[in-house]
N, C-alpha and C positions, 0 to 999 in steps of 0.2 A: 745499187750489188756493191758499190764503191763504198759507201759510207758504212755499212754490213763489214765491209773488211775491214776499212781505218778503224772502227770498233772493236773487232777480234784481234787486231794486231795491239793496239792499245793496251785492252786487258791482259795478252798473253805477255806484255813485255813489263807488269809491275812486280812490285817486290814481295808482294801478296799471292801472285800467280804462279802457277807451279809449270804456264805454261801452256795448259791443254783446257778447251774451251769448249761448252756443249750449250746448243739451243734447242727451248723446248716451250710451245704455246699451243694456242689450239686458233683458228681463225684466219685472220689476215696476219695474227705473230704466228701461227703456222706455216704462213707463205712465205714470212720474211726468212722463217730459216731454210726454205728453200730454196730462195732469193741467193740467200748467202751462197748456197753451192753454187750457181754459175760461175763465179768466181773464187775459187775454194782455198781458202785458208789454212798453208799446212796445220794451223792451232786449233783448228777446228775437229775435233774428234769424232763428232757426233749429232744426230738433229731425231729430236723426238715431235712427232707433229701431231693435233688434233684436228679432225674438220679442217685439215689447211685451204686455204681458197688459192684460187690459181685466176687470175686476172686472164677475161676473155675466154676462158672453160668452166661453166659454169656461173661464174659471179663477173660483171653487170651481166654476160648473156650464156643462156643456157640454149647450147647449140645453135648459136647466132641469132636470138629471140632475146631481146634485151628486156629485161624483167624489173620492176618498178620496186621491188624490194630492196634495193641498192640504191634508192635515189636518194636517200636522207644521206647515205655514207658520205658525198663529197663535203659535206658540213661538220660531221662528227669527224674529222678528220685535220679541215683548214681552219675552221671558224677559232682556232684559236692555237696556244704553242702546245696544248695536248689535246684531249679531248672533248668535246663537244656533246657530255651526255644530255643537257638539257632538250636541246634543240631534237637530237637523234631518238629520244625516247619517247615522243611526241606521239604516239597511235594517233588518236586523232587528228592532229595537223595530217599524217601522211593518206592515212583512211580517208580523208575528207578530199584530200588532193587525186588521189585514184579515180574516187567516183566521180567527182568534178571535170579533169582533163575527159574520162570515157564518154559522158554525157554531153561535153563540148563539139567531142569532135576534130581536135583540133590537132594541127600536127605535132607527133610525138616530142620534135625538137622546141617545141612551143611548150611543153611543157611547164618545164620552169616561168615561163609568163603566167600561166596560169596558178601557180604558186602565188609567183610575186616577188619570188628572189630569185636573182640569177646565180648559176648551177656550171661554172665553169667546169669544172673535172667531166660532170655529165659530157657537155657540149664537143668536148675532147674525143670521148668514150666514142660518141655517136659517128663522129668523124672514121671508125673503124668499123665498120659492120661485119667484115669477115675479120677470122685469124690471122692476119696480117704479120708483118714487123714489127710494130708497134707492142703489139701483146706479146710475141717470143720472145721480144726484147727485156720481157720481166720480169720471166723466171726461164730452169733450164730448157733448154730446145734441140730436141735430138741428139746428134754426137755431144749434146753437154754432157750428157748423162752416163757417159761412158768412164765420163773423166772422176766422177763420181764415186769416192771407192772409200769411204766411212759408211760404219755402222747406221743406219734407220729406223726408227721405230713408227708408225702410222696408225693411227686409229681413227675410225669414221664411225657412224651408223648408217643403218639402213632408212632411215628415215632423215639424213642428214641434208639439209638444201644441197651442200656444196658437193657432196659425195662423188661426184663425177670429174673434180676437180683433185682428191686425195687419190682416186684408184688411177687417174692419169699419169700421176705422180709414180706411179709403184708400176704399173705396167711398162711406161716409156723407159722408166731403171731397169728394168729388167730385161728388158730389149737390149737396149746400148749396154748393158753390163749384166750379164748371163749369172756371173759371181757376185753381183751386189749383193748382200747381207742387209737384206729388209725384210721386216716384219709388220704383217697387217695385223691386225685388231678390230672386228665387225662385230656388231652386235644391234639390238632393236632400241637404238637413240637416236635422238633427231641433233639437231646443230651444237645446240646447250647441254642437254645431259650427256655426249662424250664427253664433254671435257669436265663432269664433275665429278668430286670425290663420292658422292652419295648418289647414288642410281635409283630416278624417280619408282616406287609400286608400279603405277601406272603409270602410261605415255598415249595420250588423245583415246582413251575407250580400251586399251590394251594395257592387259595385268602383264607384268616382267616374268619372266621363269624367274626363280631363285637364283638360280646362275648366275644370272645376266647382272648381277649386281657386284660391279667389280671397281674398285678406288683409281679413279686414271692419273690422281698423282701419284700415290704408294707404286702405282706400274711403272711410271716415269722415272721415280727413284729408284728403283730396284735395277730399271737399263740401267739409269747411268751408274751405278757400284758394277754393275757387270762389264760395262764399256771400260769403264776410267778406274774402275780399281781391282778388275778381273776377280768380279763377283759369279756367284751362280747366273744364267740365265732364267729371268724370271719363267716361273712353272707354267705360267697362260699360253708363254710362247714354243708351243711343241713341234711346231715348223714355222714356213714362212707366212700361210695364211690360216689364221685362226678365228674361228666363224661362232657365233652361239645360234643354235638353231630353235629359232620360237616355236614355240607348243610343245619340246624334243627335253627342255629340262639340261641340255648338255651345249659343251663345245665342241666341235670338230676341226680337224684341221688337214690343209692338204697342202700342198708342192706348190701348186699356183692356185689362179683363179678357174681357170679350166678344170682342173683336177678336182677343183669341188661336188662334181655332179660324176656321175658314170653314165650319163645318156643324154641325148639330146629328144625330147617330144614338139613333135611339128605338128601343128595346128592349122586349118583350113580355115576362113572365115566361106560362109554358105549364105545363100537365100532361104535357106530352110527354115520358116519358124519353128521358136522352141518357149512357146508363150506368151505373152503379151511384150512387144514391144522387144523383142529378141530373135537371136537368129542362133543355129545351130555354129559351134565351132567342132572340127571333126580331124579324124586322124587321116582321112581320105581327100585326095584330091575330088572334088565335085566334076565330076562326068561330064556335062555341059558346064561352057562359059556364059556367068552370067553377072549380072552386078546390082547393088543396091545404091537408090539414086537418094541425095541431101541435097538440099536447097537451103541456104545461109545470106540472109537479106544482111549483110556488112555493116548498114546503117541502123540497124533496131539496136538499139540502145536496151528494151524488153527484156530480153535473153541474156542468159550469160554461158555460153559455150564453155569445155572442156574442163571441167571442175578435179583436175588431176590432183590435187595439193592434199596428203593425206590426213584431214581435219577431219573426224575423227580416223583412225587409223579402221575400228574398229566401231560395226554400226552405222555407215554412212548409207545416206538415202542413195537406192537408186538413183545415177543420173538422167534428167530428164530431157537432158538433149543428146547427142551423138544417136550412134551405133551400137547396140551389144549384143555379143555373140558369147551362147554357154556352150561345157563343153556335158557331155554323158556325165554322171555321176562316178567316181571312182573304186572299181571293184575294190582296191585294196590301197593302203597309206605308202606316200610319197612323199618327197622331201622337194620341194624347188629352190637350188644352190645356184647361185650368181646371179645372169644379167641374162634378163631375155634379149630375144632378137630378132630379126624377122626381115618382112618386105611389104610395106603395105603399095598393093598398085590401085594406082588412080588415074580419071581423066578429068580434067577440070576442064572447065570455058575461060581461065583469067592465067597470068605467066608465072607466079606465085601462090604458095600456100603457107599457114604455119600449122602443123597437124599436133595432135595428142594421142597418145594409147595410153590406159591406162590398165592395167593385172589387178584383179580381185580373186580370191578364193570365195565363193560363196557356199558357206556351211550348211549340214543337212537341214537346218531349222531356218537358212532363211538369211542370216545374218551375213554381211560383208564385213570382208578384211583386207585392207588393201595391201597387197604385195610389193607392185613395182608402176612405176612411170616412163614414158617417153615424150618431151617434148620437143620438136625442131622446124625449122623452118627448110620448106622442100630444096628450095635451089642452093643449099649447101648441104645436101644429105650426102651429096658423094664427097666433097671436100669442104672443111668449114672453112678455108682460107681462099678458096675462089667460089663465085656463084655462076650457078648454069640454071637459066632462067629456066621455067617450061614452056611447053608449046600447046596452046590451046585448044581443046579435042583430040590430042593426041594422049594416049594410056602410056603412063610412065609408073617406075617402078624407085620407090621412096624406100630405103635399104633404114630399119629401125638401129643406130646403133648410140649407144652410151644411153641405154636405160638406168635406172639406178640395182643394185647389187642387192640381194634378198638371202636369207635362208628359212623355210617354215616347214615345219612339217604339216601334212595333210593328211586327216584322215578318211576310212574309205566311208565314201556317201558325200564328199566335198565336192566341188565343181570347181573349173576354170571360168573365169569370165573377161572378156576385154572387150573395152569400151571405146569407142576409137571417135573423135570428132575434131573441129576446125578450132583452132585457139583462137576465140572471140569474148572478153573477156575486161573486167579495168586495171588486169593487175601486169599487161604487159603491152608491148608496141602491138599496134595492128595492122595487118599486111592484108591490102586492098586489091595486092594482085596486080598493080599494073605493071612491075618488073623495075619502076625507079627504087632509090635505097626509100626504106619502110619509111623511114624516120620522118620523110619530106611527104608522106601522104597523110591526107587528111580523110573526111567523113563525103568530101564533095567526090573522091574517086572511087564512092562504092558502085555507083553506077548502080548496073546489072547485078542482080543476086548473084551468088559463087552459087554453081551446080559443081555437086563431085559426085562422081560414081565409085563405088569402089568394091574393085572388082573378086572375083569370089578366088579369086588362084592368089587375092592374100596370105600372109602365113606367119606364123608366131613360129622361134624358136626358143624352146625352154627350157635350161639345163635340169635336169632332175635327178634324183637316187630313190629305189627300191626300198 
């Protein structure tokens, strides 16, 4: 923050400068723009952030689960005085590391030993499994947002890996500064296409609507003209939240994220069969309390649990692990607009567990289109800054928070499907459930298999418009 302040101060004092500074950029550069607002220089007049990262919230951990996807980033930014693209963009090395570490059963804290190169930045991160003061100091936090009185434009995608970071900036800014001039643009983009001038016609099997094709750079400079030169506000920004409805070929607008929908569709998990390996998802709370049992051997490296990543977005095979719950066919078109929430009520035989929940549209021909997902650590579900371990054998309600925002038009005849599963795969920490720091657990802690009962008073709340 101090470095950014000094740079802005230097720019504002140069003879070629009019004393007004703007920042724009994507991913880490989007984060640096937000970091600059923690100690706001009077010369900084606006920021435009694309898929902005937030340390500790989204990257390098998602709801307190550390992700391997960020493993190489420390080398990328610290190997030399600029950026080490050769090392960072070596997918063969990182894919091999994921699989080698997973098969080894070693502690997550030892993953750099498996790689063969010390990773001091990763080790520093792992010392902070909670969203504590270490992470809070790196970006605006709580009351810091009240002092951010400059216009902000945020751009993100429904399939952006760091979307929860971008949305957290927005929601916290509006929470602490209700008069904030903060606009959001969101559509069917991933971490890279949200930043590009030319959007792809197809993203991981999903064909984008024609209206989704906008130029991020052009919108950025329209915004800068608007703020710095009193130009017209960009035509796309008709209200605070501007979102493209997948399948409807339209942009819609709302005053807030909550205002994107007109009602909440509440659906309960049941133990009633609905086809092979599927159970019913209903609007009514089951009359009798029941549960479905799942047993997962955390030492088994043959199966990969929680296939949540949206690749492909459309056309994915039904997951082979976990439990699937499907609704009745829709009798009228609806649009899913927003972030699903709810509660997973479970009983486990260990002190902690990492869980996933993936929401799909099942189209009339059976094709799956992934809408959104949740990934999180049960012990941090109530408070990502404070860990509360579960009591083995005792029923616990795990609140679903910070799922991915999406807007999608569903046709009559489509169904909604939720897949829940334990998170066990080569791409994350493995939570063996001892209650110790997960980074210090190893396959030796697997011992008896994880037994999890999914109770039928678990529910989803899906924001929709009819």
